[in-house]
C-alpha positions in Angstrom: -18.5 -23.4 1.1 -21.2 -24.7 -1.2 -21.6 -22.0 -3.4 -19.9 -19.0 -4.8 -18.7 -16.1 -3.2 -17.7 -12.5 -3.7 -17.1 -9.9 -1.6 -16.4 -6.0 -2.7 -14.5 -3.8 -0.2 -13.1 -0.3 -0.1 -11.3 1.8 1.9 -11.4 5.8 1.6 -9.5 8.7 4.2 -8.7 12.2 3.8 -6.1 13.6 6.2 -5.8 17.3 6.5 -2.6 18.6 8.8 -2.0 21.7 9.5 1.5 23.0 10.9 2.0 26.3 12.7 5.3 26.7 14.3 9.1 27.1 13.7 11.7 24.9 11.9 15.4 25.1 12.3 18.0 23.9 10.0 21.7 23.3 11.6 23.3 23.2 8.5 23.4 26.2 7.4 22.0 27.5 10.8 18.6 29.0 9.8 15.3 29.4 11.6 11.6 29.6 9.6 8.6 30.7 11.0 5.2 30.1 9.4 2.0 27.9 9.1 2.0 24.6 6.8 -0.9 22.5 5.5 -0.9 19.4 3.8 -3.9 16.9 2.1 -3.3 13.0 1.9 -5.9 10.7 0.5 -5.6 7.1 0.6 -7.9 4.9 -1.3 -8.1 1.0 -1.4 -10.7 -0.8 -3.6 -10.8 -4.3 -3.5 -12.6 -7.3 -4.6 -12.6 -11.1 -4.0 -14.3 -14.4 -5.8 -14.3 -18.0 -4.1 -16.1 -20.5 -5.7 -16.1 -24.3 -5.4 -14.3 -26.3 -8.0 -15.3 -29.2 -6.4 -17.0 -30.6 -3.5 -13.2 -30.6 -1.5 -11.1 -27.7 -3.6 -12.2 -23.8 -3.7 -10.8 -21.5 -6.4 -10.1 -17.9 -5.3 -9.2 -14.9 -6.9 -8.5 -11.3 -5.3 -8.3 -7.9 -7.3 -6.9 -5.1 -4.5 -5.7 -1.8 -5.6 -3.9 0.3 -3.1 -3.6 4.6 -3.6 -2.0 7.0 -1.5 -1.8 10.6 -2.2 -0.2 13.6 -0.5 -0.4 17.0 -2.0 2.4 19.3 0.0 2.2 23.1 -0.1 5.4 24.1 -2.8 6.5 26.9 -0.5 5.6 25.3 3.0 8.3 25.6 5.6 8.3 22.0 6.0 9.6 21.7 2.5 12.8 19.8 3.1 10.9 16.8 5.1 7.8 16.8 3.4 7.0 16.0 -0.1 4.2 15.5 -2.3 4.0 11.9 -3.4 2.1 9.3 -5.4 2.1 5.6 -4.6 0.0 3.2 -6.9 -0.3 -0.7 -6.2 -2.3 -2.9 -7.9 -2.4 -6.9 -7.2 -3.8 -9.8 -8.6 -4.1 -12.8 -6.1 -5.1 -16.3 -7.7 -5.6 -19.3 -4.8 -6.3 -22.7 -4.5 -7.7 -24.4 -1.2 -7.9 -27.9 -0.5 -10.3 -29.7 2.4 -8.0 -32.3 4.0 -10.5 -33.4 6.4 -14.3 -32.0 7.6 -12.0 -30.1 10.1 -9.0 -29.6 8.0 -8.2 -27.2 5.1 -4.8 -25.7 3.4 -4.3 -23.0 1.0 -2.2 -21.1 -0.9 -1.7 -18.6 -3.8 0.6 -16.2 -5.5 1.2 -12.5 -5.6 1.5 -10.7 -8.9 2.2 -7.1 -8.1 2.7 -4.0 -10.3 3.5 -0.8 -8.4 3.9 3.2 -9.0 5.9 5.8 -7.5 6.1 9.4 -7.9 8.2 11.0 -5.5 8.6 15.1 -5.2 11.1 16.1 -2.7 12.2 19.4 -2.2 16.0 20.4 -1.9 17.6 23.6 -0.9 19.7 25.4 1.6 17.3 28.0 3.6 18.4 31.1 5.0 20.7 31.2 1.8 20.2 32.7 -1.8 20.7 29.5 -3.5 17.2 28.5 -4.7 15.2 25.3 -4.1 15.4 22.5 -6.6 12.1 19.9 -6.8 13.4 16.6 -7.7 11.0 14.6 -10.0 11.4 10.7 -9.0 9.2 8.4 -11.1 9.5 4.3 -11.2 7.6 1.7 -11.7 7.4 -2.5 -12.0 5.9 -5.7 -11.3 6.8 -7.8 -8.0 6.0 -11.4 -6.8 5.1 -12.8 -3.6 3.1 -16.2 -2.2 0.8 -17.0 0.5 -0.2 -20.2 2.5 -2.0 -20.7 5.2 -4.6 -23.4 7.0 -8.0 -23.6 8.9 -8.5 -26.2 11.7 -12.1 -26.3 13.0 -12.2 -28.2 16.0 -16.1 -27.3 16.6 -18.6 -26.5 14.8 -18.4 -22.5 16.1 -14.6 -22.6 16.4 -11.8 -21.7 13.6 -8.6 -21.8 14.1 -6.6 -20.3 11.3 -3.0 -19.3 10.0 -2.0 -17.5 7.3 1.8 -16.6 5.9 2.1 -13.6 3.2 6.0 -13.3 1.7 7.5 -10.4 1.0 7.0 -9.6 -2.7 10.4 -7.9 -3.9 9.7 -5.4 -6.9 11.8 -5.1 -9.8 11.4 -1.4 -10.3 12.8 0.7 -13.3 12.3 4.9 -13.6 13.7 8.4 -14.1 14.8 10.9 -11.8 
């Protein structure tokens, strides 16, 4: 690349699910009939910047966010298997690439990530006189990972590449 490049991207998805039917619990033995609905939203905006540092070295920076939220009906017949939750993840990825030859380049970077989880499962004994209980679980923390790859350009119209991204291991703490 001879000039800086900026890419912005956004993904949004919305799912509305309807269930109509029957659930059966083995222990304690009970059957419930009815309808249930769930709304799920997913949003992932991202921003990428690449700029030449020299004629052979490129510097890059990415900001990526992932947000998923599910709103389940509190008194749904599916309340024991489907919970309301919120998952947020924010990544910052600084990277560098080096052009070894005109046809071969190597690159790598680190992934610095922050995640927040808020899960609200419901526990109960269907068909009994025991009231349901909702757990409120919240945790957050940071994680680190790495990525590396190469590009090979055998012809002016063909580019082959490989990218490896390591697992990001999070160190979470929270309350329940």
